[in-house]
C-alpha positions as CSV (number, residue, x, y, z in Angstrom):
1,M,0.0,0.0,0.0
2,S,1.4,3.4,-0.9
3,P,2.1,6.0,1.8
4,T,-0.6,8.3,0.3
5,K,-3.2,5.5,0.6
6,Q,-2.0,4.5,4.1
7,L,-2.2,8.2,5.2
8,F,-5.7,8.4,3.7
9,L,-6.7,5.3,5.8
10,A,-5.2,6.5,9.0
11,V,-6.8,9.9,8.8
12,S,-10.2,8.5,7.6
13,L,-10.3,6.3,10.7
14,A,-9.7,9.3,12.9
15,V,-12.5,11.2,11.2
16,L,-14.9,8.3,11.4
17,F,-14.1,7.8,15.1
18,F,-15.9,11.0,15.8
19,A,-18.5,11.0,13.0
20,G,-21.5,12.9,14.1
21,C,-19.7,14.7,17.0
22,S,-19.0,17.9,15.0
23,D,-19.8,19.6,11.8
24,G,-16.7,18.1,10.3
25,S,-13.9,19.7,8.4
26,K,-14.4,22.5,5.9
27,Q,-14.5,21.4,2.3
28,A,-11.2,21.5,0.5
29,A,-10.9,24.2,-2.1
30,E,-10.6,23.1,-5.7
31,P,-7.0,23.3,-7.0
32,A,-6.5,26.3,-9.2
33,E,-7.7,25.5,-12.7
34,S,-8.8,29.0,-13.9
35,A,-6.7,31.5,-15.6
36,A,-4.2,33.4,-13.5
37,S,-6.2,36.6,-13.9
38,D,-9.1,35.0,-12.0
39,V,-7.0,34.2,-9.0
40,V,-6.2,36.6,-6.2
41,P,-2.4,36.4,-5.5
42,A,-1.5,34.8,-2.3
43,D,0.6,36.4,0.4
44,L,2.9,33.3,0.7
45,V,3.6,30.3,-1.5
46,L,5.6,27.2,-0.7
47,R,6.5,25.1,-3.7
48,G,8.8,22.4,-5.0
49,G,8.5,19.8,-2.3
50,K,6.3,17.1,-0.9
51,V,3.3,18.5,1.0
52,A,1.5,16.0,3.3
53,T,-1.9,17.7,3.8
54,V,-3.1,15.0,6.2
55,D,-6.5,15.6,4.5
56,P,-7.8,12.4,2.9
57,A,-9.5,14.3,0.2
58,L,-6.3,16.1,-0.8
59,G,-3.6,13.6,-0.2
60,N,0.0,14.6,-0.8
61,T,0.8,17.5,-3.1
62,E,3.7,19.8,-4.1
63,A,2.8,23.3,-3.1
64,I,0.7,25.5,-0.8
65,A,-0.8,29.0,-1.2
66,V,-1.5,31.1,1.9
67,T,-3.5,34.3,2.3
68,G,-3.6,36.0,5.6
69,Y,-3.7,33.4,8.3
70,Q,-5.3,30.7,6.3
71,V,-4.4,28.1,3.6
72,T,-5.8,29.3,0.3
73,A,-5.0,26.3,-1.9
74,V,-2.9,23.2,-2.2
75,G,-1.9,21.4,-5.4
76,S,0.8,20.9,-8.0
77,N,3.5,23.4,-8.6
78,D,1.8,24.4,-11.8
79,E,-1.6,24.8,-10.2
80,I,-0.2,26.9,-7.3
81,S,1.9,29.1,-9.6
82,A,-1.3,30.9,-10.5
83,Y,-1.3,32.3,-6.9
84,I,2.1,34.0,-7.3
85,G,1.8,37.7,-7.8
86,P,4.4,40.5,-7.6
87,E,4.1,40.8,-3.8
88,T,3.9,37.1,-3.0
89,E,6.6,35.7,-0.8
90,V,7.8,32.4,-2.3
91,I,9.6,29.7,-0.3
92,E,11.3,27.1,-2.4
93,L,11.1,23.8,-0.7
94,N,13.7,22.2,-2.9
95,G,12.4,18.8,-2.3
96,R,11.8,19.2,1.5
97,F,8.7,17.9,3.4
98,A,6.0,20.3,4.4
99,M,3.1,19.2,6.7
100,P,0.7,20.7,9.3
101,G,2.5,22.2,12.3
102,F,3.0,19.8,15.1
103,I,0.4,20.1,17.9
104,E,1.9,19.4,21.3
105,G,-0.8,17.1,22.7
106,H,0.2,17.4,26.3
107,G,2.8,19.6,27.8
108,H,3.3,22.3,30.4
109,Y,3.8,25.6,28.7
110,M,4.9,27.8,31.6
111,G,6.9,24.9,33.0
112,L,8.8,24.7,29.7
113,G,9.7,28.4,30.0
114,R,10.7,28.0,33.6
115,A,12.9,25.0,32.8
116,K,15.0,27.3,30.6
117,Q,15.6,29.6,33.6
118,I,16.9,27.0,36.0
119,L,19.4,24.2,36.2
120,D,18.8,21.6,33.4
121,L,19.4,18.2,34.9
122,N,18.0,16.1,32.0
123,D,21.3,14.8,30.8
124,V,23.2,14.3,34.0
125,A,24.8,10.8,34.2
126,N,24.9,10.4,37.9
127,W,24.4,12.1,41.3
128,E,28.0,13.4,41.4
129,E,27.2,15.5,38.3
130,V,24.1,16.9,40.0
131,V,26.1,18.0,43.0
132,T,28.8,19.6,40.8
133,M,26.1,21.6,38.9
134,V,24.6,22.8,42.2
135,S,28.0,23.7,43.6
136,S,28.7,25.9,40.5
137,A,25.3,27.6,40.9
138,V,26.0,28.3,44.6
139,D,29.3,30.0,43.7
140,K,27.3,32.5,41.7
141,A,24.5,32.9,44.1
142,Q,23.9,35.3,47.0
143,P,23.7,33.8,50.5
144,G,20.2,32.6,51.2
145,E,19.2,32.6,47.5
146,W,17.4,29.4,46.4
147,I,18.9,27.1,43.7
148,F,16.3,25.5,41.5
149,G,16.7,22.7,38.9
150,R,14.8,20.0,37.2
151,G,15.1,16.9,35.0
152,W,17.1,14.3,37.0
153,H,16.0,10.7,36.9
154,Q,17.8,8.1,39.0
155,D,16.9,5.2,36.6
156,K,18.8,6.9,33.8
157,W,22.1,7.3,35.8
158,D,25.1,5.1,35.4
159,S,25.6,4.7,39.2
160,L,24.1,5.4,42.6
161,P,25.7,6.2,46.0
162,D,26.0,3.1,48.2
163,D,23.8,4.7,50.9
164,A,20.9,5.4,48.5
165,V,17.4,5.0,50.0
166,D,14.7,3.6,47.7
167,G,17.1,4.0,44.8
168,V,17.7,7.7,45.4
169,P,20.7,9.4,47.1
170,R,20.6,11.2,50.5
171,N,21.1,14.9,50.6
172,D,24.4,14.8,52.6
173,T,26.7,15.7,49.7
174,L,24.3,18.4,48.6
175,N,24.3,19.9,52.1
176,A,28.1,20.0,52.0
177,V,28.2,22.2,48.8
178,S,25.2,24.3,49.7
179,P,24.9,24.8,53.4
180,D,23.4,28.2,53.2
181,N,21.4,28.1,50.0
182,P,18.2,26.1,49.9
183,V,18.1,23.7,46.9
184,S,15.1,22.4,45.1
185,L,15.6,19.8,42.3
186,G,12.6,18.5,40.5
187,H,12.4,14.9,39.3
188,A,12.0,14.6,35.5
189,S,8.5,13.3,36.0
190,G,7.5,16.3,38.1
191,H,6.1,13.8,40.6
192,A,9.0,14.1,43.1
193,A,11.6,16.6,44.1
194,F,14.9,16.6,46.0
195,F,15.7,19.2,48.7
196,N,18.8,19.9,50.8
197,K,18.8,20.5,54.5
198,A,18.6,24.3,54.2
199,A,15.4,23.9,52.2
200,L,13.8,21.4,54.6
201,E,14.7,23.6,57.6
202,A,13.2,26.7,55.8
203,A,9.9,24.7,55.4
204,G,10.0,23.5,59.1
205,I,10.3,19.8,58.2
206,T,11.6,17.7,61.0
207,I,11.9,14.1,62.0
208,D,8.4,14.4,63.4
209,T,6.7,15.8,60.3
210,E,4.0,13.4,59.1
211,D,3.5,12.3,55.5
212,P,0.7,14.2,53.8
213,A,-2.2,12.5,52.1
214,G,-1.0,11.3,48.7
215,G,2.7,11.9,49.4
216,T,5.7,10.5,51.0
217,I,8.7,12.0,52.9
218,V,11.4,9.4,52.1
219,R,13.4,8.7,55.3
220,A,16.7,7.1,56.1
221,P,16.7,4.2,58.6
222,D,17.3,6.6,61.5
223,G,14.0,8.5,60.5
224,R,15.7,11.6,59.1
225,A,14.3,12.9,55.8
226,T,16.7,12.0,52.9
227,G,15.6,15.0,50.9
228,L,13.3,13.2,48.5
229,M,9.7,14.2,48.6
230,R,7.3,12.1,46.5
231,E,4.1,13.5,45.0
232,T,2.1,15.8,47.4
233,A,4.9,15.9,49.9
234,Q,6.6,18.4,47.6
235,R,3.9,20.9,48.6
236,L,5.2,21.0,52.1
237,L,7.9,23.3,50.7
238,N,5.5,25.6,48.8
239,E,5.1,28.1,51.6
240,A,8.9,28.5,52.1
241,I,9.4,28.9,48.4
242,G,6.5,31.4,48.3
243,I,8.1,33.5,51.0
244,Y,11.3,33.5,49.0
245,E,9.6,34.5,45.8
246,G,7.5,37.1,47.7
247,R,10.6,39.3,47.8
248,L,9.8,40.2,44.2
249,T,7.3,42.9,43.3
250,P,4.3,42.0,41.1
251,E,6.0,43.8,38.2
252,Q,9.1,41.8,38.6
253,M,7.1,38.5,38.7
254,E,5.2,39.5,35.6
255,Q,8.5,40.2,33.8
256,I,9.7,36.7,34.8
257,D,6.5,35.2,33.5
258,R,6.7,37.1,30.2
259,E,10.2,35.8,29.8
260,R,9.0,32.3,30.4
261,V,6.3,32.7,27.7
262,M,8.8,33.8,25.1
263,L,11.4,31.1,26.1
264,A,8.7,28.4,25.8
265,A,7.7,29.8,22.4
266,D,11.2,29.8,21.1
267,E,11.6,26.2,22.1
268,A,8.3,25.2,20.6
269,L,8.8,26.9,17.3
270,A,12.3,25.6,16.9
271,H,10.8,22.1,17.1
272,G,8.0,22.8,14.6
273,V,5.2,23.1,17.3
274,T,2.6,25.6,16.2
275,S,-0.1,24.7,18.8
276,F,0.4,23.6,22.4
277,Q,-2.1,21.8,24.6
278,D,-1.2,23.1,28.1
279,A,-2.0,20.4,30.7
280,G,-3.0,22.6,33.6
281,S,-3.0,26.3,34.5
282,S,-4.6,28.3,37.2
283,F,-7.2,30.9,36.6
284,E,-4.6,33.5,37.5
285,T,-2.3,32.2,34.8
286,I,-5.1,32.1,32.3
287,D,-5.8,35.8,33.1
288,F,-2.1,36.5,32.3
289,L,-2.2,34.5,29.1
290,K,-5.4,36.3,28.0
291,K,-3.6,39.6,28.6
292,L,-0.7,38.5,26.4
293,E,-3.1,37.4,23.6
294,E,-4.9,40.7,23.6
295,E,-1.5,42.4,23.3
296,G,-0.6,40.0,20.4
297,N,2.2,38.5,22.5
298,L,1.4,34.8,22.3
299,P,3.6,33.3,19.5
300,V,2.2,29.8,19.8
301,R,-1.5,28.8,19.9
302,L,-2.5,27.5,23.4
303,Y,-5.3,25.2,24.4
304,V,-5.3,25.5,28.2
305,M,-6.8,23.1,30.7
306,V,-8.0,24.6,34.0
307,R,-6.0,23.3,37.0
308,R,-5.4,24.0,40.6
309,A,-9.0,25.1,41.4
310,S,-11.5,23.6,43.8
311,N,-14.8,22.4,42.6
312,E,-16.4,25.2,44.5
313,L,-14.3,27.8,42.7
314,M,-14.9,26.1,39.3
315,A,-18.6,26.1,39.8
316,E,-18.5,29.9,40.0
317,A,-15.7,30.7,37.5
318,L,-16.0,28.2,34.6
319,P,-18.6,30.2,32.7
320,Q,-16.5,33.3,32.8
321,Y,-13.4,31.5,31.6
322,K,-14.7,29.5,28.7
323,M,-12.9,30.8,25.5
324,L,-13.6,29.2,22.1
325,P,-11.4,30.0,19.1
326,E,-12.6,32.8,16.8
327,G,-10.7,34.0,13.8
328,N,-6.9,33.9,14.2
329,D,-7.1,33.2,18.0
330,F,-4.2,32.0,20.1
331,L,-5.9,31.1,23.3
332,T,-8.6,28.5,23.9
333,V,-10.0,27.5,27.3
334,R,-12.6,24.7,27.4
335,S,-11.2,21.9,29.4
336,I,-10.3,20.9,33.0
337,K,-7.3,18.9,34.2
338,R,-7.5,16.5,37.2
339,Q,-5.0,14.0,38.4
340,I,-5.9,10.7,40.0
341,D,-2.3,9.2,40.5
342,G,1.4,9.9,40.2
343,A,4.2,8.7,38.0
344,L,5.7,5.3,37.7
345,G,9.2,6.6,38.0
346,A,8.4,8.0,41.4
347,H,6.4,4.9,42.5
348,G,3.3,7.0,42.4
349,A,1.3,5.5,39.6
350,W,-1.7,3.7,41.1
351,L,-1.4,0.0,40.3
352,L,-3.7,-3.0,40.6
353,E,-0.8,-4.9,42.2
354,P,2.2,-3.7,44.2
355,Y,5.5,-2.6,42.6
356,V,8.0,-5.3,42.1
357,D,10.9,-3.2,43.3
358,L,8.9,-1.5,46.2
359,P,6.4,-4.1,47.3
360,E,5.1,-2.2,50.3
361,T,3.3,0.2,47.9
362,A,0.9,0.0,44.9
363,G,1.2,3.7,44.3
364,L,-0.6,6.8,45.5
365,V,-4.1,8.4,45.0
366,L,-3.4,12.1,44.6
367,E,-6.9,13.3,44.2
368,E,-9.9,11.5,45.6
369,P,-12.2,9.8,43.0
370,D,-15.3,11.3,44.6
371,D,-13.8,14.8,44.1
372,I,-12.9,14.1,40.5
373,E,-16.4,12.7,39.9
374,R,-17.9,16.0,41.2
375,T,-15.6,17.8,38.7
376,A,-16.9,15.5,36.0
377,E,-20.4,16.7,36.8
378,L,-19.3,20.3,36.6
379,A,-17.7,19.7,33.3
380,V,-20.9,18.3,31.8
381,E,-22.9,21.2,33.3
382,H,-20.7,23.9,31.9
383,G,-19.7,22.3,28.6
384,F,-16.1,21.7,29.5
385,Q,-13.9,18.7,28.5
386,L,-12.4,16.7,31.3
387,N,-8.8,15.4,31.0
388,T,-7.6,13.3,33.9
389,H,-4.0,12.3,34.5
390,A,-3.9,8.5,35.0
391,I,-0.7,6.4,34.6
392,G,-1.2,3.2,36.6
393,D,-3.6,0.5,35.5
394,L,-5.8,1.0,38.5
395,G,-5.7,4.8,38.0
396,V,-6.8,4.3,34.4
397,R,-9.6,1.9,35.4
398,E,-10.9,4.2,38.2
399,T,-10.8,7.2,35.8
400,L,-12.9,5.3,33.2
401,D,-15.3,4.3,36.0
402,I,-15.6,7.9,37.1
403,Y,-16.5,9.0,33.6
404,E,-19.1,6.4,33.1
405,R,-20.7,7.2,36.5
406,A,-20.8,10.9,35.8
407,W,-22.4,10.5,32.4
408,K,-25.1,8.2,34.0
409,T,-25.7,10.8,36.7
410,M,-25.9,13.7,34.3
411,E,-27.9,11.6,31.8
412,V,-25.6,12.3,28.8
413,D,-23.9,10.4,26.0
414,G,-20.3,10.6,26.9
415,K,-18.8,9.9,23.4
416,P,-19.4,13.4,21.9
417,L,-17.7,15.0,25.0
418,R,-14.3,13.7,23.9
419,W,-13.0,13.3,27.5
420,R,-9.4,12.2,27.8
421,V,-7.1,10.1,30.0
422,E,-3.8,11.9,30.0
423,H,-0.8,9.6,29.7
424,A,-2.7,6.3,29.9
425,Q,0.6,4.5,30.1
426,H,-0.3,1.3,31.8
427,I,-3.7,-0.2,30.9
428,D,-5.0,-3.6,32.0
429,P,-6.0,-5.6,28.9
430,L,-9.6,-5.7,30.1
431,D,-9.8,-1.9,30.0
432,V,-8.2,-1.4,26.6
433,P,-11.5,-1.8,24.6
434,R,-13.3,0.6,26.9
435,F,-11.5,3.6,25.4
436,G,-13.0,2.9,21.9
437,S,-16.5,2.0,23.1
438,L,-16.7,5.0,25.4
439,G,-15.1,7.5,23.1
440,V,-12.4,8.3,25.7
441,I,-9.2,9.6,24.2
442,P,-5.9,8.1,25.4
443,A,-3.7,11.3,25.3
444,V,-0.3,9.5,25.2
445,Q,3.3,10.8,24.9
446,A,5.1,8.2,22.8
447,V,8.5,9.3,24.0
448,H,7.6,8.2,27.5
449,G,7.4,4.7,26.3
450,T,10.9,4.6,24.9
451,S,12.4,6.8,27.5
452,D,11.0,4.8,30.4
453,G,11.1,1.4,28.6
454,P,14.5,0.2,29.9
455,W,13.4,0.4,33.5
456,I,9.7,-0.3,33.4
457,P,10.1,-4.1,33.8
458,S,12.0,-3.4,37.1
459,R,8.9,-1.7,38.4
460,L,6.3,-4.0,37.1
461,G,7.9,-7.3,36.3
462,D,8.3,-8.6,32.7
463,E,4.9,-10.1,32.3
464,R,2.9,-7.2,33.6
465,A,5.1,-4.7,31.7
466,K,4.4,-6.4,28.4
467,S,0.7,-6.8,28.9
468,T,-0.1,-3.3,30.1
469,S,2.6,-0.8,28.9
470,Q,1.8,1.7,26.2
471,P,-0.6,-0.6,24.2
472,W,-1.1,1.8,21.3
473,R,-1.8,-0.9,18.6
474,D,-4.3,-2.6,20.9
475,L,-6.1,0.7,21.5
476,I,-6.3,1.5,17.8
477,N,-7.5,-2.0,17.0
478,T,-10.3,-1.6,19.5
479,G,-11.5,1.8,18.1
480,A,-9.6,4.4,20.1
481,L,-8.1,7.6,18.8
482,I,-4.3,8.0,19.6
483,T,-2.7,11.4,20.1
484,N,0.9,12.3,20.7
485,G,3.0,14.8,22.6
486,T,6.0,15.1,24.9
487,D,4.8,16.1,28.4
488,V,7.5,18.8,28.2
489,P,9.4,19.6,30.5
490,V,9.2,16.0,31.6
491,E,10.7,15.2,28.2
492,R,12.2,17.7,25.8
493,I,9.8,19.3,23.4
494,N,11.1,17.3,20.4
495,A,8.2,16.3,18.2
496,I,10.5,14.4,15.8
497,A,11.8,12.3,18.7
498,S,8.3,11.5,19.9
499,Y,7.1,10.7,16.4
500,Y,10.1,8.4,16.0
501,S,9.2,6.7,19.3
502,S,5.6,6.2,18.1
503,V,6.6,4.4,14.9
504,S,9.7,2.6,16.1
505,R,9.5,2.1,19.9
506,M,13.3,2.2,19.8
507,M,14.9,2.8,23.2
508,I,18.2,4.5,23.9
509,N,19.8,1.1,24.6
510,G,19.1,0.0,21.0
511,E,16.3,-2.4,21.8
512,K,12.7,-1.9,20.9
513,F,10.0,-1.6,23.6
514,Y,7.4,-4.2,22.6
515,P,7.5,-3.2,19.0
516,E,4.2,-4.9,18.1
517,Q,2.4,-1.9,19.7
518,A,4.0,0.6,17.3
519,L,2.1,3.0,15.0
520,T,2.5,3.1,11.2
521,R,4.2,6.2,9.8
522,E,0.8,7.5,8.6
523,E,-0.8,6.9,12.0
524,G,2.1,8.6,13.7
525,L,1.7,11.7,11.5
526,A,-2.0,11.9,12.1
527,A,-1.5,11.4,15.9
528,Y,0.6,14.6,16.0
529,T,-1.7,16.7,13.8
530,L,-5.3,15.9,13.1
531,N,-5.8,13.6,16.0
532,N,-4.6,16.2,18.5
533,A,-6.9,18.7,16.8
534,I,-9.8,16.3,17.2
535,A,-8.9,15.8,20.9
536,A,-9.3,19.6,21.3
537,F,-12.5,20.0,19.2
538,E,-10.3,22.0,16.7
539,E,-10.3,19.8,13.6
540,D,-12.4,22.4,11.7
541,I,-9.5,25.0,12.0
542,K,-6.2,23.0,12.3
543,G,-4.6,19.6,12.0
544,T,-4.6,19.4,8.2
545,L,-3.5,21.7,5.4
546,T,-7.1,22.1,4.1
547,P,-8.0,25.4,2.4
548,G,-9.7,27.6,4.9
549,K,-7.8,26.2,7.9
550,Y,-5.0,27.9,9.7
551,A,-1.8,28.2,7.8
552,D,0.2,26.5,10.5
553,I,3.0,24.7,8.7
554,V,6.3,23.1,9.4
555,V,9.0,22.4,6.8
556,L,11.2,19.4,7.5
557,S,14.5,18.3,6.0
558,Q,13.2,14.8,5.3
559,D,10.0,13.0,4.4
560,L,8.8,11.4,7.6
561,L,6.6,9.0,5.6
562,T,9.4,7.4,3.5
563,V,12.9,8.1,5.0
564,D,14.6,5.1,6.5
565,E,13.4,4.5,10.0
566,E,16.8,4.8,11.6
567,A,17.2,8.2,9.9
568,I,14.1,9.8,11.3
569,P,15.9,11.3,14.4
570,D,18.2,13.1,12.0
571,T,15.3,15.1,10.6
572,T,15.6,18.9,11.2
573,V,12.9,21.5,11.5
574,D,13.9,24.1,8.8
575,I,10.9,26.5,8.9
576,T,7.9,27.0,11.2
577,I,4.9,29.1,10.1
578,V,2.1,30.1,12.3
579,G,-1.0,31.8,10.9
580,G,0.9,32.5,7.6
581,K,3.8,34.2,9.3
582,V,7.3,32.6,9.4
583,K,8.1,32.4,13.1
584,Y,11.3,30.3,12.9
585,T,14.0,29.6,10.3
586,R,16.8,27.3,11.0
587,A,20.2,29.0,10.6
588,G,21.5,28.4,7.1
589,N,18.1,27.6,5.7
590,N,15.3,29.5,4.0
């Protein structure tokens, strides 16, 4: 089967999945067949390459015409030449691959920006490197200044100290290099953090401090805190950090946040991401983002999920905050984020059976199911989508149960609501078919599978890992719609890498992570474009290069549909276009 036909099939399945749930995509414009004098010149034309429209009615073409913020036409080079006028900007693709801009299906936008302002620990090889980086930061800091970092993951290190507790170091060496500067180092998953003695003392944490609900203060055999705080235990430090940050004026804090927005945008655009589904922001942050959009200072389109608000507050505020896209909008708010469990790497994912490497626990419940069920009822009442973080197999099952109960209580058909399970990493085989039958979307991040794959069996055991971990092919075969993203800053915002993970399931150790669950190239492309648009009710305006939709386009150095699999990671993002405007050009390319 040719790539064009395979892409047609992959996209057609996505459209059929939600048939009847919306008005459907706008009709594609006819390719230009009239005389040039009958055609209004476009503002921008891209020609001379392979254009994957991801629209089954249009297939793959050679050129695109753009007027304003919308695609005007797609077709052959000869057809689109009719749209070139004296003022038209022409980009020669020179055989390169153009496609709809990547839609980040689940990430943390402000977290991405913040990650660029603090210590980046993603690539450290061991604890000694962490301590060295902190020591260097302390040398440049004022006494009492907090040191922040994020990205470490103990299962990716080449060694651990001999006195490690639960597979994580103690903070003694950190205390030695930073006795007067509090240190906060977030785990790559975001579901744990490591603190030095100065930070714990600033928060008033002692040997007598009790574990909070849904969290764990990891302790050495003598009862002292090691510095590792799992899940909600991290919040015990919030007040101390808040006091520290309170030294800044509101104007200074806003300037820091503005910098975060631009740093996040720079990273997103450099990786071909034109839209970003933000997995959880407070009403205060949404107010700030709305202000930026009104100023014209949001470079990337945001689909924001409401987070960190009680059911009581949401009952009052949701109607005021619902924002649907109109015209060339850059901010949409129509969904809510909840979180039923933690992450597997931090032993927080809620499992049906205990962890193999920590048998005293089966994970943590971070937010009570009854409370999430009340949120579900509010979502139905106010026309909001509900997206619940669930990673463990029991967390996933409980989330599906909550959705079904809420729909029954509210007497609604749940399928048109397009509710989601964020991550859906480990699913009991009995629950896999429920996604398709219920119309619940597994919002996955393929790169998690290949990044975590080398150590997942150590958490779950070989048999359970194989039967439950990232079962994308089984989900598709039973009628579910698969999306893709990176969960940045948990992983880097590298859409090419996550696409590669989705179609190869290749791990860093050179082995494939249960490759029978991989997507086809065409399914992988749809997952990062049209499917993500469908998962946000935005398939009428983005996700394909259909005339009338947003001219959100990325130009890549290689054809993702045909290049050798092992060469996919070498693909570069050469040009990123948002709303018809070139927002990023790789150095040395045009």
